[in-house]
N, C-alpha and C positions, 0 to 999 in steps of 0.2 A: 504493500500500500504506500510506503514511503517513496519507492522508486516510481510507481505509477502516478502519484500525485505530482512529483517533480516533472516527470516526462510530459504530463498533460499540459501543465502551465507553459513549459518551454515550447511544446508543439504549437500551442495557440499563439505564442509570441514570435513565431517565424523560424524557429530552429528545425532542422531535420533531425528527427529523433528515431533511434533504433533501440528497441527493448529486447534484450536477450533473456529468456526464461528457461530455467532448467526443466521445469515440469511440462505437463501437457495442458495446463490451464493456468490462468493468472491468479495472483493474490497471495501466494506463499502461505504463511500461517493464518491468513484471513481468507480462506477459500472454502470451497465445497467439492465433494467428489461423488461419483455415482458408483454403486456397488450392489449387485444382485437386484437391480431395478429400483433402488432407493437412493435418495440424495441425502448425504450425510455432511455435517459441518466438519471441517478439518481441524481447526484449532479454535480461533476466536468465535464466540457465539453471541456476545452482547455488543450492541452498537449504541454509543452515545456520542455527543459532540455536534448535534444538528441544530442546537439552539443558536440564536443570533449571536455572532461574534466568536463562536467556537469553531474548531478547525474544519470539520466536515461542512458546516454551513458556509464558512469562508471559501472553501474549495468550490462548492456549488456556485457561489456568487461569482468568483473569478472566472470559472469556466462557462457559466450560464447554463448549467444543467441541474437536474435533481435526481436524487437516489430514491429507489422504490422502498420507502421505509414506513412501517406501521407502528405508531406509538403504542406502548404497553401501559395498561393502567397500574399493574402491580409489578415493580421491577424485579423483586427477588424475595424468596423466603429462605430462612436459615433454620436448619433442623439439628437437633441433638444437644441443644442448650437447656431445654426444659421439656415439660410435658406437651407443650404446643409449639408450633413453629413461630419463629420471630419474623414478622413481616417487615420487609424493608420498604416502608411507604415512601413514595416520592415526595409528598408534602413534608416539609421539614418539621413542622410542629407535631404532626402525627408520628413521625419517626422518633422524635425525642420522647414523646409520651410512651411509645413502645419500649424504648430503652429503659425508661424509668420503671415501667411495669415489670420488665425482665430483670434488671440489675439493681434497682433501688437508687438511693442517693440522688434525689431529684435536683438539688441545687448544683451539685458537682457535675452531673450528667448534662444539665442545661449549659453550664459554663463550657464544658468540653466541646459539645456539639456546636454551640453557637460560635465559638472561636474557630472550630474546624471549618464551618460553612463560610465564615468571613474570610479566612485565609485561603481556602480553596477558590472562592470566587475571584479573589484578587490575584491568585497565582495564575489562573487562566487569562486574566486581563493583562498581567505583567508579561507572561510568556508570549502572548500575542503581539506585544509592543516591541519586545527585545529581539528583533530580527537578527541582530549581529552578535547574539550570545550563543555560546561563550566567545568572548572577544579573541580574535586571532592577531590583532595588530593594535597599535595605539589609536589608529583611526576608528577601529571597531569599538574600543573603549569610549571614545568621544561620542560616537553615535548612540551607544547605549546610555551614556550620561544625558544626552539631549532628550532621550525618551523617558527619563526617570520622572516620577511624580513624588511629592512629599510623603505620601502614604507608603511608598516602596521602602522607605527607611525603617518603617515599623515592621513590615512584613519580612524582608530579606533576612534579618537575624534568626528567624525561626528555621532557616536552613542549617544552622550550625548547632542546633540542639536536637536531641533524639525525642521521639514520641514518648519513650519511657521516662525521660526527664520531666516532660510536661505532665504525665500521669502522676508522677510522684508529687509534683508541686500542687496538683489539684486533689491529692489524696485518693487517687483511684488505682494506684499501682499494686495494692494488695488484693484487689478484686480478681481472683483467679479466673472466674467465669467470663468476666468482661475482657480480661487480657486474652483469654483463649479466642473469644469472638474476634477481637481486633487482629490477632495474629493470623488467623485463617483468611480474614478479609484482605490483609496486607499481602499475603503470599500470592494471591491471585491478581494483585494490581502492581505491587512494587517489588515482588520477589524477595522480600526481606521481612524480618521480625521487628516487633516494637522497639527493642533495645538497639536495633541496627538501622533504623529508618529515621532520616531527618524529618522533623515534625512537619515542615512545610510540604514536603513531598508526600507524606502520609495523608495529609488532609485531602488531596485530590483522589488518592486511592480509596479512602474510607467513605467519601461522600459521592462517588460517581453514581450509585444507585438513586441518588436524589436528583440527578439530572434526568431528563426524559430518556428512557430506554426504548429502543426500537427493535422490531422484528423485521427481517428482510424476507419477503415472499420468494420462494423458489431457491432459497439458500443465500448465504452471505456473499457467495461468489458473484451475485448480481452487481455488487458495488465495483469490484475490479473489472468485471465485464463491461460495465458502463464506461470506465476510464479507458479501456482498450479501444472501444468503439470511437471514443473521442479522439484518441491519439491518431487512429487511422483516418478519421475524417479530416485531419489537418496534414495528411501526407506522411505520417509516421508509420513505422513498421513494428510489429511485435512478432518475434519468432520463438517458437516453442522447441523443446528438446535441444536447447543450445546452452548447456552448462559451461560457464566460463572456467577454463582450466589454467590459463596463463595470460598475464597482462605484461607487456613490455613497452618501453618508450624509447624512441630514437628520432632525433631531429625534430622534437616537439610534436611528433605524431605517435599516438598509441596504437599498438597492435593487440587485438583481443582474440585469443585463440580458444576455440571450442573443439569438441570432438570431431565436428564435421567441417568447420570453416574457419577462416581468419577474417576479422573485420578491422577497419582502421577508423580513427577519429581523432579530432583535436581535443575533445573534452570527454572525460569518462566520469559517470556517476555510478559509484559502486554501492549497490543496494545489497551488500554482503555483510554478514557479521564480521567483526574485526578479525576474528581468528582465521576465517576463510580468506579474507583479503590479504592478510600477512603471508599466507602460503602461496597465493597465485600471482602476486605482484613481484616482478623482477626488474629492478632499475634503480635510479637514484632514490635515496631515502628509504630503501627497503629495510634497512636496519631500524629506522624510526618506526616503521609499521610493526616489525617484530617485537620491538621493545614495548610499544603501546599495547599490542596483543597480550604480551606476557603480564602486564599489569592486571589483567582481568581473567585470571585463570582459576581463582578459588570461588567456591560458593555459587557456581553457575548451574542453573536447574535444567532438567529435562522434563519430559511429560510422558505419562501413560494415559492413553485415550481409548475410548470405546465408542463404537456406533451400534445402536440397538434399534431394531424395528419390532414393534409390539402391537398386537391386535387388541383394540379396545371396543367396548360397546358405545352406542351413542350417548348413553347416560354418563359413562365414564369420561368420554370426551368433553361433555358439557361441564364436568367438574374441574376441568383444567383451567382454573382461574389465575394461575401463575405459571409461567413457562421456565423460569430460572430458579434453581434451588442449590444452595450450598449445604452439604451434609457433613456434620462433624462426626468423626470416628472415635471410638473408645481408645483405640491404640493405633499406631502408625501401620500402614500397609507394609508388607515385607519388601525386601530388596530395594530399600531406599525410598519407598513410597511415602506419600504425604499422610497427614492426619485429618484430611477432609477431602471430599470429592465434590465436583461441580457438575450439575446436570442441567442441560437445556433441552426443552421439548419443542418439537415442531408445532406451529400454530394449527389448531384443528381446522381452520378455514383456508389453510394453504393447500389448495387442491392438487398441486404437483407433488408435494412431499407427504401429505396426509390423506391419501386416497383409501377409500373402502375401510375406514376405521383403523388404519395403520397410523401409529404415531412413531416418529423418529426421535431418538434420544442421542444427544452428544454428551459424553461423560469424560471428565478429565481429572487428573490429580498430578501433583508434583512428583518428580523423581530426583533424588539427590545423586550426585556423581554419575551422570548419564554415561560417562565413558566406561563404567563398569559393566554395561550391558553389551554382550557379544552373542553371536549366534553359535553357542556351544551345545553340548548334549543336554544341558539343563534349561535351555532357552524356552522351549515350548511349555515345559512344566511350570516355570516361573510365571509365564504369561497366564496360563490356565488358573494358577493359584490366585493371582490378583483378580482375575475376572470373576471367579466364584465368590470371593469376599465382597466385591462391589455389588454384584447382582443380588446376593443375599441381603445386603444392607438396604438396597432399594426396595426389595420385597417387604422388609420390615417397616420401611418408612411410608410407602405409598400403598393405599388400599387397592388401587387399580393395577399395581404392578405384580404380576405373577409369572414365575419362570416358565410355566407351561404355555403362556401366551406369546412368548418370544418367537418370532418367525425368522429372524436373522440377527446375528451379532458378529462383530469382529473387533479386534483390538490392535493397538499400535504402541510400540515401545520406542525408546530413544534410537534403537537400531532402525526402526521403520522411518522415523523422522529424518534420520541421517540419509537414508536411501532416497526418500521422497523429496526432501528440500535441499539436500546437499550440505546442510548446516553441520559444522564440525561436531562430532560426538552426538549429534541430535540435540544440541543445546537450543532451547526455545525460551521465549519470554524476555529476552534482552538482558541488560546488566542490572543486578540488584541495586536498589537505592542506597544500600549500605556503603557503596563506594563513594558517595557524593555528599558527605557532610559539608564539604566545601564545594558549592555549585560550580566554581570556576575550574574544577577538575573534570567536569564533563568533557568527553571527547567532542571535538568540533567537526562540523561537516567540511570545513576547509582544511586541507592537508598541506604539508610543505612541498608536495609534488605538484608543480604547476599544471593545471588542467585536470587533476584528479580530485574528485569530491566524494563525500560519503553521505549516505542516508540509511535509514532503517532503525532497528531497535537497539543497536549498540552505539548510537550517536545521540547527542542531546536532541530532544528532551526525553528520550527513552522509549519504553515499551507501551503497547496498547495502540489501537487504531487511531484515536485522536492525537496521540503524541507523535507517532511516526508521520501522520499526515501533516501535522504542524511543522515537523522538521523538514519534510519535503517541500512544503510551501515556502518556508523561509529560505531554503537553499535555492529554489528557483528564483526568488526575488533577489537574492544576492548575486546570482549569475547574471540576471538581467541588468542589475545595477552596474556591475562591472562592465558589461557590454556597452551600456550607455556612456559610462565614464571613459 
């Protein structure tokens, strides 16, 4: 999504754009795939950022297009914290009341959430203004300074303290149930835990369900598909099954080699994780790339995902008043698995994905040390063990979920993600926020290699569809600014 956002803006601005995609469809970790006649979500399943001023809305406005999004009334439910699910209401006051009912301490809960909402709103505003952040030169510093507002001086210091520190100050750090809730919410948004997460970054991750959440009919792939159509309409090309294996530079011209072809260009935008880029680039400053990659080798997550098709009755379909569920587990899944699972259900009115009473489920959980997963003699048994634990947990949580009703299921490990996306070790989710207590340490889209730029989830502002779209949008604006200059 980061690469497609950048490519779309540059194509509209008169550049000839060529997009090289390893897979057979666009979108990377924000895509969909067909299997056994069903459409499953690959990775990302929730969509936010379409409100005025937020990244996806800004992209729509710049391109003059719209994405096929259906607003959801209930963003999410959280299971396993009490006898009844905790509903993540979109309305802020309703959500605060739910937290008070679940966790108690009304004054402290109100203080925490009101501060989080305030900082999150300002963070989106600030990040939208700071096109040249992180600064790559004195001129970038100056441009960021010119865009500063007095309130930024209050907000920015919250990047240098952890969420855990704020919880201690508010007297909430000893609430183990609340901390458990926060930790699982953060892991699916910032890839880090309360004591490892800068408070400012955590506010965006904790409050995203309070933005309008959207469902994409026919699968989330319709968003990248729309961008591909746009690129082609302005004379650009998108080629599939063209994994980039080597990038070289000679006489200010880049050569990009794939398994089938060699392409040349004056400017390259690498929508690759930093670990992959460090391996495929050969030329000046390659040592810099390898050193940058080495900074981010610890605590990087992988994922275990499942796609399930299940037969429901009409009455059961009508009971699906919430499509996204986070389920806490009593103990971690084996083989580095997480302590919660995230489940997204196809909309009952999505006629392409939910035909004849079939509902499609996308299920995911974190995997620590994804490099430990290999196709050895234990591989299939490990997959099956995790599958069975997850399915039994779903059967215990949802009255409509019965193992005998499953008509198809499959699972994917970090090995699968590596094969499918090409990402080193199957690492997904970007860089944990724990690396960025100093926001100036964020990797920049601008590199020391003239003409080589970066976008994606290992570049500022990080992971998630809104973040990578914002990063792609800002990179395109900087390239256009340089061209005008």
